[in-house]
N, C-alpha and C positions, 0 to 999 in steps of 0.2 A: 936549136937556134932558130932555123928557118922557119919552124912551125910556130913559134912565139911571134916572131917578128909580122908574119901572115895574120896572125891572131889580133895582134895590136893592130895592124893595117886594117883588117877588117872592123875591128871595135871603133877605130876612129871614123871609117866610113860610114858607119852607121850613125854615129853620134852627129855628124856631119849633116847627114840626110835627115835626120831627124828635125835638126835646128831649121833646116830650110821648108820642110812640111808642116812643122808644128803651127806656123801663123795661118796656113790656109784653113786648119782645121776647125779654128774656133773664131768667131767675131769677137772683136775687143771693144768695149765701151770707150769712148773718148770724149772729152770734154767737150760742150756742145760749143759751136760756133756757128754764126749766121752763113758765113762763106762755107764751112764745110757740109751743114745741112743742106743749103741751095743746090751744092755739086752733086750730091746723094740724090736728091731729087731729080735733078736734071740726066742723071745717068739710069732714072727709073728703079731704083735700088729700093728693096725693102726698108724701112727705116723704123727704129724704135727709140723713142726719146723718154728717157724718164726723167721726172722732177724729183730731186732727192734734198734732203735737209740732215745734215750730221746729227741733229738734235733729235731727230723723229725715230720712235720705236719702230714705227710700221716700214718705214725706209730700211732700217737697220735689218729686218726682218726679210724684206724683198730681194735685197740685193744677193744673198747666197743663191737664190731661186734663180733668179736672172742670170747669174754668172754661169750657173750649171747648164741652163737652156742655151746660151750663146755658145758653149761648149760642143754641144751637139752638132756635129758635120752638116746637118741638114740646113743650119741657121749661120754658115761660114760667111755667106755673103750678104748678111744683114748689116746694115749700116747704124750702131749702136751708138746714142749720144746721152750723155749725161748734163741736165741743167742743174745748177745749183741754185735752189730756192732762195737763199737769201741773198745771193750776190749778182744773179741775172733778170733782173726784172723786165728789162726789154725783152728777152725770150719768152718771158712767161706772158707777155702781153700779147707779142708774135703768134704765140700757140694757142693763145686764150685758154690758159691754165691758171687757176685761182689758188690751188691748194699743192702742198708737197705730196709725194706717194702718188704720183700720177704717172700714168704710161700714156703715150700716144702713138701709135702707130700709123705709117704711110705707106703707101706703094706709089713710089715718084711724089708727085704732087699732090696726090689724093690722100687725104684722111681716111681711114678705114676702120678705127674704132678708138676707143679710149676706156680707161677707167681708171678709178683711186681707190687707194687703201686696200688694195687686194693682196693677199699673201697666200692664195691658193696656187700651186703650180699648174695646176690644169687649166686654171682662167686665164694664168699670165700665159700660157703655150699656146691657147684657143685664141685670145688677142692677136699673137705674133701670127699665127697661122691665116688669120684674115687677109693677109698683105699677100699671102703667097696661092690663094684661090682666086 
């Protein structure tokens, strides 16, 4: 009985630790707001902004690649934002973006690169790495 109780306690402790550590291991994409974006810039963070449209087939192919990249622990500190192409025209103007399926990377306030309609993982990672070098 004591052995079982000890095992259950250990399993519970591991589960709690996993919940605490898991968010630190992956960057999460959040909806774009100017306030959050400017805060990340002021903090000097690496920032990935993706312009997405639900109807865009290229955007749909980009998403799982981007999600996989952001799960890599080396990108855990990236501030990742998603701009809705159809609903956030002010953000498009501010970012000088004219099309969906566009990614823009910043290091703090400085834009370090952008591309559109890219679904190659290596090219997406290369863009993200520009802010790290």
